[in-house]
C-alpha positions in Angstrom: 22.5 -41.8 -32.6 25.1 -38.9 -31.5 27.8 -40.4 -29.3 29.4 -38.2 -26.5 32.2 -39.3 -24.3 33.0 -37.4 -20.9 35.6 -38.2 -18.4 34.5 -37.1 -14.9 37.3 -36.8 -12.1 35.4 -35.6 -9.1 34.9 -37.8 -6.3 35.0 -41.3 -7.2 36.6 -41.5 -10.8 33.9 -42.1 -13.3 34.2 -42.8 -16.8 30.7 -41.9 -18.3 29.7 -42.7 -21.8 26.5 -41.6 -22.8 24.3 -41.8 -25.7 20.9 -40.2 -26.0 18.0 -42.8 -25.8 20.3 -45.5 -25.1 21.6 -47.5 -21.8 24.1 -45.1 -19.9 27.0 -47.2 -18.5 29.0 -45.1 -15.8 32.4 -47.0 -15.3 33.4 -46.7 -11.7 37.2 -46.8 -11.8 38.0 -45.5 -8.3 39.1 -48.8 -7.0 41.1 -49.8 -10.0 43.9 -47.6 -9.1 47.1 -47.5 -11.1 47.5 -50.7 -13.2 50.8 -52.0 -14.0 52.0 -54.9 -16.2 55.2 -56.7 -16.6 56.8 -58.1 -20.0 54.9 -61.4 -19.7 51.6 -59.7 -19.7 50.9 -60.0 -16.0 48.9 -57.2 -14.0 49.9 -55.6 -11.0 48.4 -52.8 -8.6 52.0 -51.8 -7.3 55.1 -50.4 -8.9 58.3 -52.6 -9.3 61.2 -52.8 -11.6 60.3 -54.1 -14.9 56.5 -53.1 -14.8 55.1 -50.6 -16.8 52.0 -48.2 -16.0 49.2 -49.2 -18.6 46.4 -47.4 -16.7 45.6 -45.2 -19.5 45.2 -48.0 -22.2 43.3 -50.1 -19.6 40.7 -47.4 -19.1 40.6 -46.9 -23.0 39.7 -50.5 -23.4 36.8 -50.3 -20.9 35.5 -47.0 -22.5 35.6 -48.6 -26.1 33.9 -51.8 -25.0 31.1 -49.5 -23.4 30.8 -47.4 -26.5 30.2 -50.5 -28.6 27.3 -51.7 -26.4 25.7 -48.4 -26.0 25.8 -47.8 -29.6 24.0 -51.0 -29.9 21.4 -51.0 -27.4 18.7 -48.3 -27.7 16.6 -48.9 -24.5 17.3 -46.3 -21.8 18.5 -47.2 -18.4 21.5 -46.2 -16.1 24.1 -48.5 -14.9 27.1 -48.1 -13.0 29.7 -50.9 -13.4 32.6 -51.0 -10.8 36.0 -52.4 -12.3 38.7 -53.5 -10.1 41.8 -56.0 -10.1 41.4 -59.2 -7.9 43.7 -62.1 -7.4 41.6 -65.4 -7.9 44.6 -67.4 -6.6 44.9 -69.4 -9.8 44.5 -68.8 -13.4 41.3 -70.7 -13.8 39.2 -67.6 -13.8 40.3 -64.8 -15.7 37.6 -62.3 -14.8 34.0 -62.3 -13.5 31.0 -60.0 -13.2 27.9 -59.8 -10.8 25.0 -57.7 -10.8 24.7 -56.1 -7.5 21.5 -53.9 -7.8 18.5 -53.4 -10.0 16.1 -50.5 -10.7 12.3 -50.2 -10.5 12.2 -52.0 -13.8 14.4 -55.0 -12.9 17.0 -53.9 -14.9 20.8 -53.9 -13.5 21.6 -50.5 -11.8 24.9 -51.7 -10.5 27.5 -54.4 -11.3 31.1 -55.4 -10.3 33.6 -56.6 -12.8 36.8 -58.1 -11.5 40.0 -58.9 -13.4 42.4 -61.6 -12.5 45.9 -60.3 -11.6 47.3 -63.7 -10.5 50.7 -64.2 -12.0 50.3 -66.4 -14.8 47.3 -64.6 -16.5 48.8 -62.6 -19.5 46.9 -59.8 -20.9 46.8 -58.0 -24.3 45.9 -54.3 -23.3 45.3 -52.3 -26.5 46.3 -48.7 -26.5 44.2 -48.2 -29.8 41.2 -50.6 -29.1 39.1 -49.2 -32.1 41.9 -50.4 -34.1 41.6 -54.4 -34.8 44.9 -54.6 -37.0 46.4 -57.1 -34.2 43.7 -59.3 -35.3 42.3 -60.8 -38.6 38.5 -60.1 -37.7 36.2 -62.4 -39.7 32.3 -61.7 -39.9 30.2 -64.7 -40.3 26.2 -65.3 -40.3 23.9 -68.1 -39.4 20.6 -69.2 -41.0 18.0 -68.6 -38.1 14.6 -67.7 -38.0 13.8 -67.3 -41.7 16.9 -65.4 -42.4 20.6 -65.0 -41.7 21.9 -63.2 -38.5 25.3 -62.2 -37.8 26.9 -64.7 -35.4 30.5 -63.9 -35.6 33.0 -60.8 -35.3 36.0 -62.7 -34.2 39.6 -63.0 -35.2 43.1 -64.5 -34.3 46.0 -62.5 -33.3 48.2 -61.7 -36.4 51.4 -62.6 -34.4 52.4 -58.7 -34.4 51.6 -56.2 -31.5 51.8 -58.6 -28.8 48.3 -60.0 -28.8 49.3 -63.6 -29.4 48.7 -66.1 -26.6 47.3 -63.5 -24.3 43.7 -62.4 -23.3 42.4 -59.7 -25.1 41.3 -57.0 -22.6 39.0 -55.5 -25.1 37.4 -58.7 -25.4 37.2 -59.6 -21.7 35.5 -56.2 -20.7 32.9 -56.9 -23.9 32.2 -60.2 -22.1 31.7 -59.3 -18.8 29.9 -56.1 -19.7 27.4 -58.4 -21.2 26.7 -60.3 -18.3 26.4 -57.0 -16.2 24.0 -55.7 -18.8 21.6 -58.7 -18.7 23.1 -62.1 -19.5 23.1 -63.0 -15.9 21.8 -65.6 -13.6 21.8 -63.1 -10.9 19.1 -61.0 -12.8 15.6 -61.9 -12.4 14.7 -60.6 -16.1 17.0 -63.2 -17.7 16.2 -66.2 -15.5 12.4 -65.5 -16.1 13.1 -66.0 -19.8 16.0 -68.4 -19.8 15.1 -70.7 -16.8 16.9 -71.1 -13.6 20.6 -72.0 -13.5 21.0 -75.7 -13.6 18.0 -76.3 -15.7 18.1 -78.2 -18.9 16.9 -76.9 -22.2 17.6 -73.2 -21.2 17.0 -70.8 -24.1 16.6 -67.2 -25.0 13.6 -66.8 -27.4 14.2 -64.0 -29.9 11.0 -63.0 -31.6 10.8 -61.9 -35.1 9.3 -58.5 -34.0 12.7 -58.0 -32.5 15.2 -59.4 -35.0 13.2 -58.4 -38.2 13.3 -61.8 -39.5 10.4 -64.0 -40.8 10.4 -66.3 -37.8 11.4 -66.3 -34.2 14.6 -68.2 -33.2 16.2 -69.1 -30.1 19.6 -68.9 -28.5 20.8 -71.9 -26.5 22.0 -71.1 -22.8 24.3 -73.1 -20.8 22.8 -75.3 -18.0 25.2 -74.1 -15.2 25.9 -70.6 -16.1 24.8 -67.5 -18.1 26.5 -68.3 -21.6 25.4 -69.0 -25.0 25.8 -72.6 -25.4 28.7 -73.2 -27.8 27.9 -76.7 -28.0 24.8 -76.2 -30.1 25.0 -76.2 -33.7 21.2 -76.0 -34.4 18.7 -73.3 -33.5 16.1 -75.6 -31.6 18.0 -77.4 -28.8 18.0 -79.4 -26.8 19.3 -81.9 -29.3 22.1 -84.5 -29.8 24.6 -81.9 -30.7 23.7 -79.5 -27.8 25.7 -80.9 -24.8 25.5 -79.8 -21.0 29.3 -79.9 -21.0 29.5 -77.0 -23.8 31.7 -78.9 -25.8 32.1 -77.3 -29.1 34.2 -76.9 -32.4 35.3 -73.3 -33.4 32.4 -73.5 -36.0 29.6 -74.0 -33.7 26.8 -71.5 -34.7 26.4 -70.3 -31.1 30.1 -70.5 -30.0 31.3 -67.3 -31.7 29.7 -64.6 -29.8 31.1 -62.6 -27.1 29.2 -64.3 -24.3 29.6 -67.8 -25.8 31.0 -70.6 -23.6 33.7 -72.0 -24.3 33.8 -69.4 -27.1 37.2 -67.4 -27.7 40.3 -67.9 -25.9 43.8 -66.5 -25.8 45.1 -64.8 -28.8 41.5 -63.9 -30.0 39.3 -60.9 -30.3 35.6 -61.1 -30.3 33.3 -58.2 -30.9 29.7 -58.0 -30.1 27.7 -60.0 -32.9 24.0 -59.5 -33.6 23.3 -62.5 -31.3 25.0 -60.7 -28.5 22.9 -57.6 -29.0 19.6 -59.3 -29.8 20.0 -61.3 -26.2 20.5 -58.3 -24.2 17.9 -56.4 -25.9 15.3 -59.2 -25.4 16.3 -59.4 -21.7 15.9 -55.6 -21.3 12.8 -55.3 -23.5 14.0 -53.4 -26.5 11.8 -52.5 -29.4 12.9 -53.4 -32.8 13.8 -49.7 -33.4 16.1 -49.8 -30.4 18.3 -52.7 -31.6 21.5 -51.7 -33.6 23.5 -54.8 -34.6 25.9 -52.7 -36.9 29.2 -51.8 -34.7 29.8 -48.0 -34.9 33.2 -46.4 -34.9 33.4 -43.4 -32.7 33.2 -39.9 -34.0 36.6 -37.9 -34.2 35.5 -35.7 -31.3 34.8 -38.7 -29.0 38.3 -40.0 -29.6 39.8 -36.5 -28.8 37.7 -36.1 -25.6 38.6 -39.6 -24.4 42.3 -39.0 -25.0 42.3 -35.5 -23.4 40.4 -37.0 -20.5 42.7 -39.9 -19.9 45.6 -37.5 -20.3 44.2 -35.4 -17.5 43.8 -38.3 -15.4 47.3 -39.3 -15.7 48.5 -35.7 -14.9 46.3 -35.9 -11.7 47.9 -39.1 -10.8 51.6 -37.7 -11.2 50.7 -34.8 -9.2 49.5 -36.9 -6.4 52.6 -39.1 -6.6 54.9 -36.1 -6.2 52.7 -34.9 -3.4 
C-alpha cells in the first residue's frame, strides 16, 4: 500500500493521512490551538514564561499514530477525529475518546479525543515519533488459536531523551485512536460482538479466517469499559485468572497491547500489536487480505510532506500572531 500524507490548512485545520483502500482518518486540529509545555512536562494552551511551543511535535505524534493504524487496517471508510486539550480537574484521567457519529454501515464517522492539561500530568512529546530510540521496544508473541500471535510491541524509557516518568503522547494517541476506530462501548458494532458494558465474560471472537491461524481465538474485554482485559492470561475467559478488576502482571497475555487495561504506564511506549489490529478489524469487518499486522515505516516523501506541512502551519501561526 502506498502512503500519502497531506496537510490541509483551509477552513478548519485538518491533518489528512490517506492510504488507498484503507480507513481514511482526518484529524481535526482546529480546536487544539497552540500547545505549550513547561519543563515538568505539563501542557498549556496559553504562552507564559518557562513554556515552550510544542505544537509541531504534538501534531507530528498525531499524524504518525494515524499512519500506523491506516497502514494496518485495510477496510475503507472515512472518519474525522477531533483532538483537543481539556482540563479534567485531576490526574486520574490522562485522555479520553468518544465516538460521536457513525456512517450508514455503523462504522464511526466522527470521534473526539481529549488530552488532560491538568497540572501534574507530564507528557513526553516526541519530535521524531517514528524513531523509538528513547525506548527499548520488545516484541512478543502468545500461543493463540493454533499458532502464535504478536501481542507485544512495548518498551521502557531508556533514561535519555526525557521520556522517563512521563506519559508518551504517541502511545496515548494510538490508544485513544483505537477506541475511536472501533474498540468503543459507544459503538454498536463493538457491543454487538463483545456484549454491553457491565456484562461479564465479554470477549471479541477472532475467527481463523481473519487471523490466518488454525483455530479461532478470543480477546477478553473488560467488564466496565472497552479495553482488552489485562487480568487474563488464558485465551478462553472467564476463568480464575481473568478478574473483573483487571488486575494484571506485566507479563499477562492480554496486558501488553495498546488498548489493554491496566496496560502500559508512564515511561513506556506501546505500538499496535496484531491483537490491536485484529480486534479493530473484527469490529469493522475486515477480510484477511485487509489486515496488516506488520508496522510499516513511512516513505521518505511522506516524512518530507509532513515536515513541510508542519513548517507551513507554524509560519501561518507566527504571521497571525504578528498581525
